C-alpha atoms as one frame of an Amber mdcrd trajectory, in Angstrom:
protein
  16.189  -4.318  15.940  16.558  -2.022  12.953  19.431   0.342  12.559  19.227
   3.426  14.722  19.380   5.532  11.570  17.437   4.817   8.396  16.098   6.477
   5.235  13.159   8.804   5.781   9.955   7.892   3.954   8.836  11.484   3.514
   9.254  11.258  -0.236   6.115   9.093  -0.351   4.038  12.234  -0.009   5.999
  14.731  -2.061   4.047  16.660  -4.662   3.984  15.561  -8.297   6.506  18.315
  -9.058   8.890  17.633  -6.166   8.953  13.820  -6.374  10.996  13.651  -9.614
  13.358  16.317  -8.226  13.948  14.133  -5.188  14.340  11.016  -7.351  16.942
  12.782  -9.484  18.820  13.713  -6.302  18.842  10.043  -5.280  19.973   9.040
  -8.765  22.927  11.413  -8.521  23.718  10.355  -4.958  23.679   6.612  -5.577
  25.009   6.292  -9.107  27.403   9.226  -8.785  29.238   7.633  -5.860  30.440
   4.188  -6.997  32.993   4.120  -4.186  30.135   3.842  -1.681  27.523   2.183
  -3.886  29.490  -0.232  -6.059  27.222  -2.052  -8.549  29.749  -4.900  -8.792
  29.514  -5.732  -5.081  26.881  -7.242  -2.836  24.242  -6.218  -2.089  23.406
  -5.614  -5.721  21.657  -2.445  -6.805  17.919  -3.089  -7.279  17.628  -0.803
 -10.320  19.940   0.692 -12.929  20.513   4.382 -13.481  18.922   4.151 -16.937
  15.813   2.464 -15.512  15.450   5.168 -12.858  15.776   7.889 -15.495  12.944
   6.299 -17.496  10.701   6.176 -14.416  11.408   9.809 -13.529  10.580  10.935
 -17.060   7.442   8.767 -17.110   6.141  10.366 -13.906   6.755  13.855 -15.249
   5.098  13.100 -18.581   2.113  11.414 -16.920   1.601  14.370 -14.603   1.792
  16.843 -17.486  -0.833  14.791 -19.344  -3.000  14.697 -16.213  -2.831  18.482
 -15.807  -3.755  18.991 -19.444  -6.230  16.150 -19.928  -7.995  16.149 -16.571
  -9.478  13.153 -14.771  -9.202  10.884 -17.796  -5.409  11.001 -17.358  -5.375
  10.590 -13.577  -5.073   6.788 -13.509  -1.954   6.654 -15.743  -0.351   9.325
 -13.554  -1.082   7.383 -10.359   0.431   4.242 -11.895   3.579   6.110 -12.980
   3.953   7.712  -9.557   3.482   4.439  -7.666   6.043   2.719  -9.854   8.613
   5.448  -9.226   7.979   5.407  -5.467   8.238   1.612  -5.341  11.678   1.719
  -6.966  12.784   4.492  -4.597  11.697   2.215  -1.750  13.946  -0.532  -3.113
  16.844   1.925  -3.368  16.183   3.098   0.211  16.385  -0.498   1.423  19.617
  -1.017  -0.477  21.137   2.189   0.906  20.208   1.232   4.470  22.016  -2.109
   4.113  25.123  -0.431   2.689  25.043   2.421   5.224  24.622   0.083   8.222
  23.390   2.992  10.319  25.805   5.623   8.981  23.813   8.857   8.537  26.508
  10.318   6.286  26.180   7.488   3.764  22.397   7.795   3.758  22.641  11.546
   3.131  25.236  10.965   0.408  22.707   8.769  -1.396  20.215  11.633  -1.447
  17.929  10.328   1.282  17.188  12.037   4.580  18.505  10.172   7.652  15.951
   9.564  10.374  17.061   8.806  13.910  15.661   6.481  16.546  15.606   7.553
  20.186  17.843   6.691  23.105  15.861   3.554  23.936  16.924   2.072  20.621
  20.560   2.388  21.676  19.787   0.347  24.772  18.300  -2.519  22.778  14.669
  -1.829  23.694  11.781  -1.784  21.233  11.211   1.898  20.558   7.995   3.596
  19.542   7.782   4.706  15.906   9.113   8.221  15.476   8.334   8.805  11.814
   4.645   8.672  10.935   3.161  10.022   7.727  -0.574  10.660   7.335  -2.213
  11.850   4.113  -5.628  12.064   2.494  -6.739   9.134   0.384  -8.131   9.309
  -3.120 -11.773   9.530  -1.966 -13.531  11.757   0.564 -13.237  10.588   4.152
 -10.204   8.388   3.495  -6.837   8.763   5.218  -3.663   6.716   4.702  -0.967
   6.401   7.355   2.347   4.623   7.719   5.364   4.573   9.994   9.003   3.699
   9.409   9.968   0.067   8.844  11.456  -1.890  11.744  12.419  -4.781   9.484
  11.241  -8.381   9.414   9.614 -10.083  12.416   7.838  -6.865  13.420   4.130
  -6.071  13.334   2.447  -2.689  13.443  -0.637  -1.384  15.207  -2.415   1.934
  14.937  -4.906   3.741  17.154  -6.888   6.698  15.813  -9.036   9.057  17.845
 -11.731  11.326  16.465 -11.917  15.049  17.287  -9.525  14.928  20.247  -6.291
  13.183  21.237  -5.922  10.369  23.715  -5.673  11.525  27.305  -2.067  11.890
  28.406  -2.411   9.078  30.949  -3.419   6.514  28.291  -0.299   4.607  27.276
   0.945   1.111  26.508   2.807  -0.216  29.555   5.900  -2.441  29.622   3.699
  -5.555  29.613   1.975  -4.438  26.401  -1.338  -3.500  28.053  -3.453  -0.621
  26.792  -6.189   0.327  29.259  -8.853   2.845  28.250 -10.908   4.431  31.031
 -14.662   3.917  30.914 -16.863   6.612  29.485 -14.673   7.865  26.646 -16.550
  10.682  24.943 -15.135  10.205  21.449 -14.715   7.465  18.851 -11.528   5.399
  18.836 -10.420   3.252  15.888  -8.105   0.262  16.366  -6.321  -1.067  13.276
  -5.493  -4.684  14.146  -3.897  -5.848  10.896  -0.145  -6.313  11.065   0.789
  -4.184   8.067   2.872  -1.047   8.392   0.629   0.869   5.998  -2.856   1.653
   7.315  -5.983   2.750   5.466  -9.062   4.332   7.057 -12.309   5.250   5.291
 -15.642   6.777   6.214 -14.129   9.532   8.357 -16.091  12.695   9.036 -15.272
  15.687   6.821 -13.688  18.618   8.636 -12.916  16.628  11.795  -9.397  16.241
  13.183  -8.063  12.693  13.587  -5.105  11.734  15.797  -2.899   8.804  14.762
  -0.739   6.755  17.157   1.471   3.861  16.012   3.095   1.068  18.004   5.303
  -1.892  17.092   5.235  -5.530  18.193   7.882  -8.251  18.010   8.621 -11.467
  19.888  10.200  -9.492  22.728   7.279  -7.209  23.466   5.318  -4.115  22.494
   6.598  -0.577  22.065   5.086   2.490  23.642   2.696   4.584  21.560   4.172
   7.110  19.182   3.345  10.745  19.639   0.133  11.889  17.971   0.112  12.830
  14.279  -2.907  14.890  13.270  -4.797  15.451  10.027  -8.240  16.873   9.177
 -10.439  14.591   7.100 -11.553  15.990   3.758
């Protein structure tokens, strides 16, 4: 099981302006507190302060060029943003190992602590509690992801179109999902094992409801609560 407390992934979907502000906060939190995050000790830091500064500046410069130059500068901005986010992900993983479930240490590093529910304290496989959904780069595309439960876990996602699942549709303790006959709306099942999900061809202006669940060798979690977004 993962720690009961981990680093929130909300920074993945911060605006182009707010992402470097957040990254600078993490830089100060991690590299300004060597007592907690000692670069001479294991685990080793996955990036240096100087490298993070370069990535923050590169994202800001690429976004400024994109605003001024239009679509021709979009691709370089996307690359710069993805690179910065990927390094923040590495830092989040490092902080989680050092923090070992201590919310105070996670907050000190500049990340937001996210808590698992009571079932996690009892050793059961809990449903995902942190799900992020956002529009993709093309019309009718939506990206979704939940928090990481670590290695040896797989992730499923169910999406309903125009209305949520009925309240009596759940995953039971045996891992069975039973859908009543005659459902009056489309349901999408993402059966790949990745944590990050990608859906395309969705109807513009229609609400979509996302439910995540987790699988490991011990069983299947319940469904998460619904997370809703309107396709563009």
